[in-house]
TINUMAR-182989 format. One record per residue: x, y, z of N, C-alpha, C in turn; residue in one letter. Coordinates in steps of 0.1 Angstrom, whole numbers, plus 2048, in hexadecimal, padded with zeros to 3 digits. Layout:
<sites>
XYZXYZXYZa;...
</sites>
This chain:
<sites>
224F357B122FF2C7B4231F2A7C3m;22FF357CA231F357D9225F327E1d;21AF2E7DA20DF2C7E120EF1E7E9r;20BF1F7F620CF127FE200F12807l;1FAF068081EEF048101F2EFA81Bv;1F0EFE8281F3EF58331E7EF383Bq;1E5EE68401D9EE38471DDEDC854r;1D7EE085F1DAEDA86C1CDED7873s;1CAECB8761BDEC787C1BDEC988Bl;1B1EC98911AFECC89F1B2EC08A8g;1ABEC18B41ADEB68BE1BBEB68C4g;1BEEC18CB1CBEC48CF1CFEBB8DBl;1DCEB78DC1E1EB08E71EDEB78ECv;1EFEB78F91FBEBD8FF206EB2901l;212EB48FB21CEA98FC226EAC908t;226EB890D22FEBA918229EB5925a;230EAC92C22AEA593722DEAC944l;224EAD94D227EB395A22EEA9963l;237EAD96B23EEA5975234EA2980c;234E9698522BE9399022EE9B99Da;224EA39A1227EAC9AD225EA49B9a;22BEA89C422AEA29D121BEA39D6s;217E999DD209E999E2208EA29EEs;207EAF9EC205EB89F71F8EB89FDa;1F7EBCA091EAEBDA0F1E2EC8A09g;1D5EC9A0C1CDED3A061C2ED9A0Fa;1C4ED7A1C1BBEDFA251C2EDEA33d;1BCEE5A3D1C3EE8A491C8EDBA51a;1BFED1A531C4EC5A5A1D1EBFA55p;1D2EBEA471DEEB9A421EAEC2A43r;1E8ECFA441F2ED8A461F7ED8A54d;1EEED6A5D1F1ED6A6C1F0EC7A71i;1F9EBFA6D1F8EB0A6F200EABA7Aa;209EB3A80212EAEA8B209EAAA97t;20BE9DA9B203E97AA61F4E96AA3n;1F0E96A971E2E94A941DFE85A95l;1D7E81A9E1D5E73AA11C9E6DA9Ar;1BFE76A981B2E72A921ACE7DA8Bl;1A6E7BA7F19FE84A77193E7DA70w;188E7FA7617BE7AA71173E85A6Al;171E84A5D16BE8EA5515DE89A51d;153E90A56145E8DA54141E90A46g;149E96A3E146E99A3014FE90A26m;156E87A2C15EE7EA24160E71A2Dd;155E6BA30154E5FA3915EE54A34v;15FE52A27167E47A22175E4BA20n;179E58A23187E5CA2318DE59A15a;185E5BA0B18BE599FD192E659F7t;190E719FE197E7D9F91A4E7DA00d;1AEE769FB1BBE74A021C4E80A00t;1C1E8A9F71CAE969F61C2EA29F8t;1B5EA19FD1ADEAD9FF1ABEB59F2s;1AAEAE9E71A9EB59DA19BEB39D5n;191EAF9DD183EAD9D9181E9E9D6g;174E9A9D6171E8D9D216FE839DDg;16EE889E916BE7F9F515DE789F3g;15BE6C9F914FE659F8148E62A05t;13BE60A05133E5EA11128E54A0En;123E4EA18117E46A1610BE4FA12p;100E49A0D0F4E50A0A0EEE56A17a;0E7E61A160E0E66A220D7E5CA28g;0D9E5AA350D1E51A3D0D7E43A3Dg;0E1E40A360E7E33A360F0E31A42a;0F2E24A460FAE21A52109E24A4Fq;10FE29A5911EE2BA58124E20A60v;129E16A5912FE0AA6013EE0CA60s;143E15A59152E17A58155E26A55s;159E2DA5F15DE3BA5E16CE3CA5Fw;172E40A53181E3FA52188E4CA56k;193E4AA5D19BE54A611A3E5AA56d;1A4E67A551ACE6EA4A1BAE72A4Fk;1BDE70A5B1CBE73A5F1D4E68A5As;1E1E6AA5C1EBE61A571EAE54A5Ea;1E3E53A691E2E46A711D8E3CA6An;1CFE41A631C6E38A5B1BDE2FA64g;1B8E33A6F1AFE2BA771A1E2AA70y;199E21A7518BE1FA70182E1EA7Ct;178E26A7D16DE24A87163E1BA81a;162E0FA87158E05A82150DFFA8Dg;14DDF2A8C145DEBA9614BDEBAA3d;143DEFAAD148DF0ABB149DE3AC2a;153DDBABF154DCDAC4155DCDAD3a;15CDD8AD915EDD8AE7150DDBAEFs;146DDEAE7139DE1AED132DD4AF1y;138DC9AED133DBCAF1125DB9AEDg;11DDB3AF6110DAFAF2105DBAAF3a;109DC5AF80FFDD0AF90FADD4AECn;0EDDD8AEA0E8DDCADD0F1DE7AD7p;0F5DE5ACB0FDDEFAC40F9DF0AB6r;0F8DFCAB00F5DFEAA20FEE08A9Ct;0FEE09A8F106E12A880FFE20A87y;106E2BA88100E38A860FDE39A77p;0F6E44A730F3E46A650F9E53A60t;0FAE54A53100E60A4C0F5E6AA4Ay;0F8E76A4F0F0E82A4D0F6E8AA42s;0F0E8AA370F6E8FA2A0FBE9EA2Ca;108E9FA2910FEACA2910FEB2A37n;10DEAAA4110EEAEA4F118EA6A57t;117E99A57120E91A5E119E83A62g;11EE7EA6D119E70A71110E72A7Dv;104E6DA7C0F9E6FA860F8E63A8Fs;0F8E66A9C0F7E5BAA60E9E5DAADf;0E2E52AB00D4E52AB30D2E53AC2n;0DCE53ACB0DAE55AD90D6E49AE1g;0D3E3DADA0CFE31AE10D8E25ADEt;0DEE24AD20E6E18AD00F1E1AAC6s;0F2E25ABF0FCE27AB510AE29ABBd;114E22AB6121E23ABB12BE1EAB1v;137E24AB0142E20AA814EE1EAB0l;157E15AAC163E13AB416FE12AABe;17AE19AB0187E17AAA18FE0DAB2i;192E01AAC198DF7AB31A6DFBAB8s;1A9DF8AC51B6DFAACA1B9E08ACFg;1B0E11ACF1B2E1FAD31BAE27AC9n;1B8E34AC81BFE3CABF1CDE41AC4i;1D0E3FAD01DCE44AD61E7E39AD7f;1E3E2DAD31EDE22AD41EFE20AE3g;1FCE1FAE7200E1DAF5207E29AFBt;206E35AF320DE41AF8204E49B02n;20AE4DB0D203E55B161FFE62B10s;1F3E67B131EEE74B0E1EFE7EB19v;1F9E86B191FBE91B231F5E9EB1Et;1F4EA0B111EEEACB0B1E7EA8AFEa;1DBEAEAFC1D3EACAF01CAEB7AEDs;1C5EB7AE11BBEC1ADD1B2EBBAD3e;1A5EBDAD619AEB7ACD193EC3AC7v;191EC3ABA188ECCAB317DEC4AADl;170EC8AB0165EC0AAD159EC9AA9l;153EC5A9D146ECBA9913CEC1A9Cv;132EC4AA5128EBAAA911CEC1AAEa;111EB9AAE104EBEAB40FFEB4ABEs;0F6EB9AC70F0EB1AD10E1EB3AD0t;0D9EA8AD00CBEAAACE0C3EA9ADCr;0C9EA3AE60C2EA1AF20CCEA1AFEs;0C8EA5B0A0D1EA5B160D4E96B1Ai;0CDE8DB160D0E7FB190DCE7AB11a;0E0E81B070EBE7DAFF0F8E7DB07a;101E73B0510CE72B0D119E72B05l;122E68B07130E6AB01130E6BAF2p;137E76AED13AE77ADF146E6FADCv;150E6FAE515BE66AE3160E61AF1l;165E55AF0169E4EAFD176E46AFAf;180E48B0118CE40B0018FE3AB0Eg;190E2DB10192E28B1D18EE19B1Dg;18BE14B29187E07B2B190E00B36g;18FDF4B38186DEBB31177DEEB34p;16FDE5B30160DE7B3115CDEDB3Fk;156DF8B3E151DFEB4B156E0BB4Eg;152E11B59156E1FB5D164E20B61y;16CE29B5C17AE2BB5F17DE39B63s;17AE3DB6F17CE4BB7218BE4FB73p;194E46B751A1E49B771AAE4AB6Bs;1A5E45B5F1ADE44B531A4E43B47n;1A1E4FB42198E4FB3719AE5CB2Er;194E5BB22195E67B19187E68B13y;180E72B18171E73B1516CE81B14m;162E82B0A15BE8FB0914CE8BB08l;144E92B11135E90B1012FE9DB0Cs;124E9CB0411DEA8B0010EEA6B01l;108EA7B0D10FEA7B1A10DE99B20p;110E97B2D10DE8CB350FEE8CB39w;0F9E82B3F0EAE82B420E7E8BB4En;0F1E91B550EFE9AB600EFEA9B5Bd;0F0EAAB4D0F0EB8B480FDEBFB47g;108EB8B4A115EBEB4911DEB9B3Dn;125EC2B3712FEBEB2D13CEBAB35i;141EAEB3214DEAAB39158EA7B2Ey;164EADB31170EAAB2917BEA4B32w;17EE97B30187E90B38193E8CB30d;19FE90B351ACE8AB301B3E84B3Cq;1B2E77B3E1B9E71B491B0E6CB54g;1AAE76B5B1A1E72B66197E7CB69n;18EE7AB72182E82B75185E8DB7Ft;192E8EB83195E99B8D19FEA3B86t;1ACEA0B861B5EA9B801B4EABB71g;1AEEA1B6A1ADEA1B5C1A0EA5B57g;197EAAB5F189EADB5A186EBCB5Ar;17FEBFB4F179ECDB4F16AECBB4Dv;162ED2B55153ED1B5614CEDEB52t;142EDDB4A139EE9B4712BEE4B47v;122EECB4D114EE9B4D10EEEDB40n;108EE3B39102EE4B2C0F8EF0B2Bw;0EFEF0B340E4EFAB340EAF08B36a;0F4F09B3E0FAF16B41102F1CB36g;104F15B2B10CF1AB20102F1EB14t;0F5F1EB170EBF23B0D0ECF1BB00s;0EDF0EB000EEF07AF30E0F06AECp;0E0F02ADF0D4F00AD80D5EF1AD4v;0CBEE9AD80CBEDBAD40C9EDAAC5l;0D0ED0AC00D0ECDAB10D9ED6AA9g;0DFEE0AAE0E7EE9AA70F6EE4AA7r;0FDEE5A9C10BEE1A9B113EECAA1m;11DEE8AA9126EF2AAF134EEDAADy;13DEF7AAE14CEF4AAC152EF4ABAl;156EE8ABF15BEE6ACC16AEE5ACCy;171EEAAD617FEE7AD8181EE2AE6g;188ED8AE818CED2AF519BED1AF5l;1A1ED6B001B0ED4B011B4ED2B0Fr;1BFECBB101C5EC8B1D1D4EC6B1Cs;1DBECDB251EAECCB241F0ED7B2Dg;1FBEDBB2A202EE5B321F9EF1B34t;1F7EF5B411EEF00B441E0EFCB47g;1DCEEFB451CFEEBB481C7EE7B3Cg;1B9EE6B3E1B0EE1B341A5EECB31g;19EEEAB27193EF3B23189EEDB1Aa;17DEF1B1B172EEEB1216EEFBB0Bi;16FEFBAFE16CF07AF6161F04AECi;158F0EAE914EF0CADF14EF19AD7r;14FF18ACA14FF23AC1158F2EAC5d;164F2AACA16EF33ACE16DF39ADCg;162F36AE3161F3BAF1163F30AFBa;16CF33B0516FF29B0F163F28B19t;15DF1CB19152F1AB22156F16B30l;162F0FB31167F0BB3E175F07B3Dg;17DF07B4818BF04B4718FEFEB55s;19BEF9B551A1EF3B611B0EF6B60s;1B6EF9B6C1C5EFCB6C1CDEEFB6Et;1C6EE4B6F1CDED7B711CAECEB65t;1D3EC4B641D1EBAB591D6EACB5Et;1D3EA2B571D7E94B5A1DBE8DB4Da;1E0E81B4F1E5E79B441DCE6DB42t;1D8E6BB351D1E5FB311DBE55B2Cy;1DAE49B321E4E3EB2E1DDE33B27s;1DDE32B1A1D6E27B141DCE19B17p;1D4E0FB181D8E02B1A1D3DF8B0Fa;1D9DEDB0F1D6DE3B041C7DE0B03a;1C0DE0B0E1B2DDCB0E1A9DE8B0En;1AEDF4B0B1A6E00B091A1E00AFBh;196E08AF9190E0AAEC18DE19AEAy;189E1DADE185E2AADC178E2AAD4f;16EE30ADA160E30AD415BE3EAD1e;153E3EAC714BE4AAC313DE48AC5l;136E51ACC128E51ACE124E49ADAg;12DE43AE112AE3CAEE136E3AAF6s;135E33B01140E30B0A13BE2BB17g;143E25B1F13FE20B2C133E17B2Ae;135E0CB2212AE05B1D121DFDB27n;125DFCB3411CDF7B3E110DFFB3Fd;111E0CB3C106E15B3E0FEE18B31y;103E13B260FCE14B190F8E23B16r;102E2BB170FFE39B15104E3DB07r;0FDE46B00100E49AF20FEE57AEFh;106E5CAE6104E6AAE10F8E6BAD7h;0F1E76AD90E5E78AD00E8E85AC9d;0EDE83ABC0F1E8FAB40FAE8BAA9g;0FFE95AA2107E93A96115E97A99v;11FE8FA9412DE93A94130E97A86i;134EA4A84137EA8A77146EA6A73g;14FEA9A7D15DEA7A7A164EA7A88e;16FE9FA89176E9EA95185E9DA92m;18DEA6A9919CEA6A981A1EA4AA6l;1AAE9AAA81B0E98AB51BFE98AB3i;1C5EA1ABB1D4EA3ABB1D9E9FAC9y;1E5E99AC91EBE96AD61F6EA1ADAt;1F1EADAD91F8EB9ADE1EFEC4ADEr;1F2ECFAE51EAEDBAE41EFEE4AD8v;1E5EE8AD11E8EEFAC41EDEFDAC7l;1F5F03ABE1F9F11ABF1ECF19ABBk;1ECF26AC01E1F2EABD1DEF30AAEv;1E8F32AA71E7F34A981E1F27A92a;1E6F1BA961E1F0FA911D3F0DA94e;1CFF10AA01C1F0FAA51B8F18A9Cr;1BCF24A9A1B4F2DA921B2F28A84n;1BCF23A7E1BBF1EA701B2F12A70i;1B3F09A7A1AAEFDA7A19CF01A7Dl;19AF0AA8618CF0FA89187F16A7Cq;18FF1DA7518AF23A68186F18A5Es;18EF0DA5D18BF02A5417DEFCA58y;17BEF9A6516FEF2A6A163EFBA69l;165F08A6D15AF11A6D155F14A5Ea;15EF15A5515AF18A47153F0BA41a;15AF00A43155EF3A3D147EEFA42k;144EF2A4F138EEDA5512EEF8A56h;12FF02A4E125F0DA4E124F15A5Ag;12FF19A6012FF22A6C127F1CA77n;12AF10A7C121F0AA86121F12A93p;115F15A97113F1DAA3118F2BAA3g;11BF30A97122F3DA97131F3DA99g;137F31A96145F2FA9814EF38A90a;148F3FA86150F48A7E157F53A86g;151F56A92157F60A9A164F5BAA1t;166F4EAA0172F48AA617CF45A9Ba;179F48A8F183F45A84188F52A7Es;192F50A75197F5BA6D192F5BA5Fk;188F52A5C184F51A4E175F52A4Ey;170F5BA46161F5DA4415FF59A35a;159F4EA33156F48A2614EF52A1Es;151F53A11149F5BA07143F529FDs;136F549FA12FF4D9EF131F3E9EFa;132F389FB133F299FB141F249FAg;14BF2C9FC159F279FA15DF21A08f;157F16A0C158F11A1A162F06A1Bn;167F00A1016EEF4A1117DEF5A0Fy;184EEBA14193EEAA1219AEF7A17f;195EFCA2219BF08A271A9F06A2Dv;1B2F0DA291C0F0DA2E1C7F1AA2Cg;1D2F1CA331D8F29A311E4F2BA3Bg;1E8F37A3B1F4F3BA441EFF45A4Ei;1F5F45A5A1F2F4EA641FCF4EA6Fg;1FCF58A77206F59A82201F5FA8Eq;204F5AA9A201F60AA620EF61AAEe;20DF67ABA21AF6AAC2220F5DAC7s;219F52AC721FF46ACC225F3DAC1d;224F41AB5229F39AAA221F3BA9Dg;225F34A9221EF37A8621CF2BA7Es;212F2BA75210F21A6A215F28A5Ev;21FF23A57225F2AA4C221F25A3Et;21BF19A3E217F14A31208F0FA32v;200F12A291F2F0DA291EEF09A1Bg;1E5EFFA191E1EFBA0C1D2EFAA0Bt;1CDEFB9FF1BEEFB9FC1BCEF69EEs;1BAEE89ED1B5EE29E11BDEE69D5a;1CAEE49D61D3EE79CB1DAEF59CBg;1D7EFD9D51DEF0A9D71E5F099E4l;1F2F0C9E41FAF0D9F01FEF1B9F3t;1FCF209FF1FFF2EA0320BF2DA0Ci;216F34A09222F34A12226F43A14s;22DF45A1F230F52A2423CF58A1Dn;23BF64A19246F6CA1424AF76A1Fg;245F82A1E247F8CA29239F90A2Ft;22FF87A2D222F8BA3121FF89A40f;223F7EA4621EF7BA53223F84A5El;21BF86A6721EF8DA73213F89A7Eg;215F8CA8A20CF88A941FEF8CA91n;1F5F83A911E7F86A8F1E3F87A80g;1ECF84A771E9F84A691E6F76A64r;1DCF76A5B1D8F69A551D4F6BA47y;1D7F61A3F1D2F61A311CDF53A2El;1C0F51A2D1BAF44A2B1B3F43A1El;1B1F37A191ABF34A0C1A1F29A0Da;196F29A0518DF1EA04187F1D9F6g;181F129F317AF109E616CF0E9E8v;164F0C9DE155F0D9DF14FEFF9DEs;156EF49DF150EE79DD159EDC9E4s;152ED19E915AEC69EE160EBE9E3l;15CEC09D6162EBA9CB165EC59C1a;16FECE9C3172EDA9BB175ED69ADp;171EDE9A3172EDB995181EDB991a;184ED3987191ED3981191ED8973t;19CEDB96D19DEDF95F19BEEE95Eg;199EF3952198F0294F18CF05948t;188F1294917DF19941183F2693Cv;17DF2A931181F3792B17AF43931a;16FF41938167F4C93D170F54948a;16FF61947175F6A951184F69953d;18BF63949199F6194A1A0F6E94Ba;1ABF6F9531B3F7B9541B8F80946p;1BAF8D9441BFF929371CDF8B934a;1CEF879281DAF809241DAF71926g;1CFF6C92C1CEF5D92E1C2F59926s;1C4F4D91F1B9F489171AEF4191Fg;1B2F3D92B1A9F369341ADF38943a;1A5F3294C1A8F3395A1A4F26960r;1AAF2396C1A6F17973197F18976s;190F0C975182F0C979181F0E988q;18BF0A98F18BF0B99E18FF199A2r;186F1F9AA188F2D9B018AF2C9BFi;193F349C4196F349D2191F429D8w;18BF419E3189F4E9EB193F4F9F5y;19BF5A9F41A6F5D9FE1A1F68A07l;1A3F66A1419FF71A1D1ABF75A26q;1AEF82A271B8F87A2F1B2F8DA3Cq;1B7F89A471B3F8FA541BDF99A58s;1B8FA4A5E1C1FAFA631C5FB7A57g;1CEFC0A5A1D3FC9A4F1E1FC4A4Dt;1E3FBDA421F0FB7A401F6FBBA32s;203FBEA3220AFC1A26216FB7A25t;21CFB6A19227FADA17223FA3A0Cg;22CF9AA0A22BF909FF228F82A04n;220F7B9FC21EF6C9FF220F659F1v;223F589F2224F509E6218F479E5t;212F489D9206F3F9D520BF369CBl;20BF299CE210F1E9C5204F159C1a;202F139B41F7F0B9AF1FDEFD9ABf;1F6EF29AF1FAEE59AB1F1EE199En;1F7EE29921F0EDF9861EAED1985l;1F1EC898B1ECEBA98A1DFEB9992v;1DFEBE99E1D3EBE9A61C7EC69A0q;1CBED09981C1ED89921BCED3985l;1C2EC89801BEEC29731C2ECB967g;1CDED39681D1EDC95E1DEED8958i;1DFED994B1ECED69441F1EE393Et;1FEEE493E204EF0938212EEC932a;216EF2927222EEF92122EEF6928s;239EF0928245EF792E248F04927t;24AF0F92E24CF1C928240F24926g;234F1E929228F26927226F30933s;21EF3A93021CF4593A20FF43941t;210F4194F204F40957202F4D95Fl;1F6F4F9641F3F5B96B1EBF59978a;1EDF629821E5F6298E1DAF6C98Cl;1CEF6798C1C2F7098A1BBF74996g;1B5F809971AEF849A31A2F8D99Fy;197F8B9A718CF959A6187F969B4r;181FA29B717CFA49C516EF9F9C7s;166F9E9BC158F999BD156F8C9B7g;14AF879B7146F7A9B3145F799A4t;144F8499D143F8498E14DF8E988t;14FF8C97B158F96974165F8F970g;16CF95967179F90962184F9196Dt;18CF8796E197F879771A2F90972f;1A8F9797B1B4F9F9781C0F9797At;1CAF999711D7F929721E0F9997Cs;1E3F939871ECF999911FAF9698Fl;1FDF8B98920BF8798720CF7C97Da;217F7A976219F6F96D225F67970t;226F5B96B231F5396E233F49962a;23FF4695F242F3C954243F2E95At;23BF2595423AF18959246F10955y;24CF0995F258F0295E256EF395As;24AEEE95B247EE0959248ED8965g;249EDE97124BED797E23EED1983s;233ED597E226ED1984220EDC98Dg;227EE6991222EF1999227EFE993t;21FF09996224F16992221F2099Dv;22AF299A0229F319AC229F409A8s;222F489B0221F569AE224F5E9BBf;229F699BA22BF729C621FF7C9C6t;217F7B9D120CF859D2210F8F9DCa;20FF9C9D8213FA79E1206FAC9E8t;207FAB9F61FCFAF9FE1EFFAA9F9s;1EDF9D9F91E1F979F21D4F9C9F9p;1CBF9F9F11BEFA49F61B4F999F7q;1AAF9B9FF19FF92A00197F929F3t;194F869EE18DF859E118FF779DBg;18DF769CE18CF6A9C6199F699BDy;19EF5D9BD1ABF5B9B61AAF4E9ADy;1B0F4F9A11B1F449981BFF43992v;1C1F3898B1CDF369831C9F39974l;1D0F4296E1CEF459601D7F3D957g;1D2F3794D1DAF2E9441D9F33935t;1E2F2E92D1E2F3291F1D5F2E918p;1CDF2591D1C1F209171C4F13911g;1BBF0E9091BDF019031C9F008FAt;1D2EF78FC1DEEF78F41DBEF58E5p;1E1EFD8DD1DEEFC8CF1EBEFD8C6s;1EBEF78BB1F6EF88B21F7F068ACp;203F0A8A8205F168A0210F12895n;20AF0C88B213F06881215F11875i;222F14874226F1F86A22FF18860v;22DF1C853235F1784823DF23842t;248F2083D250F29835255F22829t;256F2981E25AF23811265F2A80Bl;26FF2380527AF297FE27CF207F1s;282F267E7284F1F7DA291F247D3s;296F1B7CB2A2F1E7C42A2F167B7a;2A6F1D7AB2A7F1779E2B4F0E79Ev;2B3F0179C2BEEF979C2C4EF578Et;2BCEF77842C1EF57762B7EFB76Cs;2BCEFD7602B3F017552B9EFB748d;2B2EFD73D2B6EF67302C0EFF728s;2C4F0A72E2CDF137262DAF1672Dv;2D9F1973A2E5F1E7412ECF12749n;2F9F1474B301F0B753303F10761s;2FFF1D7642FFF237712F5F2F770s;2F3F3577C2E9F4077D2DCF3C776n;2D7F3177A2CBF2B7742BFF35775f;2B7F3476B2ABF3D76A29EF3476Ak;294F3A76F287F33770280F34762a;285F2D758280F2D74B27AF1F748i;272F1E73D26DF1073A277F0673Ap;275EFB74027EEF0741287EF074Dg;287EFC754290EFD76028AEF476Cs;293EF177528FEE9781291EF278Er;287EF2796287EFB7A2285EF27AEi;28EEF37B828DEEC7C5286EF67CEr;27BEF07D4273EF87DE274EF17ECi;276EF97F6278EF480326DEFA80Cn;265EF281325BEF781C25FEF382Bv;260EFC834262EF9842255EFB84Av;252EF1852246EF185924AEF1868v;245EFB870249EFC87E23CEFD887i;23CEF6892231EF789C236EFF8A8n;232F0C8A9236F148B422BF168BEs;220F0D8BD215F0E8C7217F068D3g;20EF078DC20EEFF8E9208EF18E8t;201EEF8DC1FBEE28DA1FEEDD8CCg;1F9ED18C91FBECB8BC1EEEC78B6s;1EFEC48A91E4EBE8A21E2EB08A7a;1D6EAA8A41D3E9D8A71DEE938A1d;1DFE888A71E8E7E8A21E5E7A893n;1EFE7A88A1EDE7787C1E4E81875n;1E3E8E87A1DAE978741E1EA486Ea;1EEEA486E1F5EAF8681F7EAC859t;1F4EB58511F6EB38421FAEC083Cs;201EBF831205ECB829201EC981Bv;1F8ED28161F3ED18081FAEDB7FFv;200ED77F4207EE07EC202EDF7DDi;1FCEEA7D81F8EEB7CA204EEB7C1p;202EE57B520CEE67AA208EF17A1v;210EFC7A020CF07797209F03789p;201F0A7821FDF07774208F0776Ba;213F0F76D21EF1076422AF07768n;226EFC770231EF377422CEE5777s;235EDC778231ECE77B23AEC9786r;234EC178F23CEBB79A245EB0794l;252EB179925CEA6795259E9A79Dy;257E8E797254E8279E25FE797A0l;26BE7C79C277E7479E27BE747ACg;285E6B7AF28BE6A7BD294E767C0d;291E7D7CB29AE887CE2A6E847D7l;2A4E787DE2AFE737E62B4E667DFg;2B6E5C7E72BAE4F7E12AFE487DAg;2B2E3D7D42A8E357CC29CE327D5t;290E357CF283E327D627FE3D7E1g;287E487E1284E527EB278E5B7E8s;274E5C7DA269E637D626BE727D4g;261E797D0262E877CC262E917D7p;261E8D7E4261E967EF26CE927F9v;274E9B7FD27DE98808278E9E815q;276E9581F271E9982C27DE99836f;280EA583C28BEA6845287EAC852t;28BEA685E288EAB86B290EB886Dq;28AEC1876290ECD87929AECA884g;2A1ED58892ABED48942A4ECE8A0t;298ED38A328FECC8AD285EC48A5t;287EB78A527EEAE89D26FEB189Fp;268EAE895259EB1895252EA689Ds;257E9A89E250E8F8A4247E88899g;247E8D88D23FE87882249E7E87Al;243E7587224BE6C86A245E6C85Cs;24DE6A852249E6A84324DE5D83Dy;244E58835247E4B82E243E4D81Fs;24AE46816247E46808248E38803f;23DE337FD23DE257F823BE247E9g;23DE2F7E223BE2E7D3230E387CFg;230E3C7C2226E457BD218E407BEl;217E337BD209E2D7BD205E297CBa;20DE2B7D520AE267E31FFE2F7E9n;1F5E2A7EF1EAE327F51EAE32804t;1F5E2C80A1F5E2C819201E3381Et;209E39816215E4081B212E4E81Ed;21CE5781F21AE65823219E6F817s;218E6A80B217E737FF20BE6F7F6l;202E797F41F6E777EB1F7E817E0d;1EFE7E7D51EFE867C91E0E897C6f;1DEE957C01D0E997BB1D1E9E7ADs;1C7E9B7A51C6EA07981BAEA9797n;1B4EAD7A21A8EB67A21AAEC17ADd;1B6EC67AE1B9ED27B71B6ECF7C6a;1B8EC27CA1B6EBF7D81A8EBA7DCg;19FEB97D3192EB47D6192EA57DAt;19AE9D7D319CE8F7D61ABE8D7D6t;1AFE827DD1BEE7E7DF1C0E707DBw;1BAE6B7D01BBE5D7CC1C2E5C7BFt;1C8E677B91CEE667AC1DCE5F7ADy;1DEE567A31EBE4F7A21F2E55796t;1FEE5B798206E6278E20AE58782p;20AE5E77620FE5776A21AE60765v;227E5B766232E63763235E64754t;23AE7075023FE7274224EE70742t;254E70736263E6E73626BE7773Fp;266E8374126EE8C74A269E8B759n;262E8075C25EE7D76A255E88770l;24BE8C768241E9576D233E8F768t;229E9576D21BE91769213E9D769d;20FEA275D207EAE75C1FAEAE762p;1F4EA27661E7EA176C1E8EA577Ba;1F3EA57811F4EA77901F2EB6792i;1E8EBA79A1E5EC879D1E9ECB7ABt;1EBEC17B41EEEC47C21F4EB77C8a;1FCEB87D2200EAC7DA200EAF7E9f;1FFEA47F01FDEA67FF207E9D807r;20DEA4811216E9C81A20FE9B827i;20DE8F82C206E8D83820EE83841k;218E89848221E80851218E7B85Cp;21DE70862216E6986D21CE6E87Bs;214E6D885218E70892212E7E897g;217E838A2212E8F8A821DE9A8A8t;21AEA58A2224EB08A1227EB58AFf;234EB58B3238EB88C0237EC78C3g;238ECB8D0237ED98D4245EDC8DBt;248EE98DC254EED8E2253EFC8E4g;25EF028E825FF108EA26BF168E1t;269F228DC273F288D4280F298DCa;28BF278D628DF258C728DF168C4p;288F0E8CC289EFF8CA27BEF98C6n;274F018BE267EFB8B9269EF08AFn;262EE58B0263EDA8A725FEDE899p;266ED788F263EDB881268ECF878s;263ED086C268EC7861268ECF854f;26FECA84A270ED183D26CEC7832s;267ECD827263EC581B26AECB80Fl;271EC3808278EC77FC272EC07F0g;26FEC87E526AEC27D926EECA7CDy;26EEC57C1271ECC7B5265ECE7ACd;265ED97A425BEDB79A263EDE78Dv;25DEDA781262EDD77425AEE876Ei;260EF376A259EFE764255EFB756v;249EFD752244EFA744244F0673Bq;
</sites>
């Protein structure tokens, strides 16, 4: 009499929606964006990765680069060098996974109108990953004009000039110039280096891989004019001089960076571009197993600090961790980092983990807490409100992740953890796994009448028994749409009552929503209807095409089972508000 069969099909869907999270940055240049005037990324020439969450696009290797788009908030484009006039000019080509390659004879790009607008440049800093193939190579970048040599008002870097010197000019060739002899700095032709050029309070400097090659105690002001231009790969076009080499990435700020900011940006560039020229010695981040990309983090020096850093969906913020000389940086292993989850290596208590793994590196000996916040939208991960997520860690490249901390998901689109004295190693987000239903049924019964007694009814032949089945989904997911069904056998010593349990035409089953509605709907179109929510079987559920034939007492002895299949998707929730519905029906004891 109490035997009940319940069936729930697969194909789970998550009905709890994530709130749209803010479009946070996801690597160092977006974290350190104040006064960022230009950001040309040689691994995202088309600037399609607008959140630094992976998926940037480039031309094919060897293809012409006719449009190199700026990733700063200014949105410039380096395209055809119209100011170059009738002089022979061609487009540079894309060097796959390296940057934009200039041929030393005619390649040039121009940003129309200059990148500084009409604002005077009294202080600036350029971070550049670039190579030089020959001493004849000349300007990497040139701001100035009009057409011709402008020694008194220019913004220029040569790597090197044809006299064998590296020149860095902000403003003019006297007070605003820093000069270094190329050969005297022991360079290697064709090798990518990480350069830093700065000019402002205290003077100017040329830095390569963290080492200062030359400096000046004076500085000058560059004053852009309406007829000035900004070119890449050439400049001073009367002389037809061109850079011969690759530009991998360029960041230009109209201020001098703080030491901590510079260290983080150098870490980002050094990791992303494969430690050009040994630049890792100038950074705070030593990439592990290819975790070179989207480097961001927090760090502090005596002159100031960077307190928030992001890396492809992970935001690091300071708790009590920072102190002078302390850094915590993170990177991922791909320019298009994976989204979604996998079950492999998941932390204990988690059914799955983020496919995306971060390598975090701590420099110095640091104790204290930091906050690690994961953006589920950027990670392509869904979770139901109230579910438990975990921060996973392992020290090596393989093995199961250890759960360091757990947090209850609020539905906001992000989840945060406090990490105590975070160690260098690999970190992931642990999730409950693929959302799945957990549909539970409970059954109760009561004798409502018999053929002998007027009260205290007994389950004797002829008695009528009301049965109530409650169906609850306490899982994090639901069955497929229109796929939830409840199959109920009719015991051999009883018959299903086929009369109306409610009003006229209501049928033999009463469907009632729970306190938290199920999201499902029930319909009854008559005992012979084949498209409603109630089916009958005369072969113990093998087929469901039987049409009842009622006897005078509104039963049919041929019915051996019946099926309720409401339409819609069973909702999800959290206890005590799990969605449910109940089914009431009567049987007549034989």
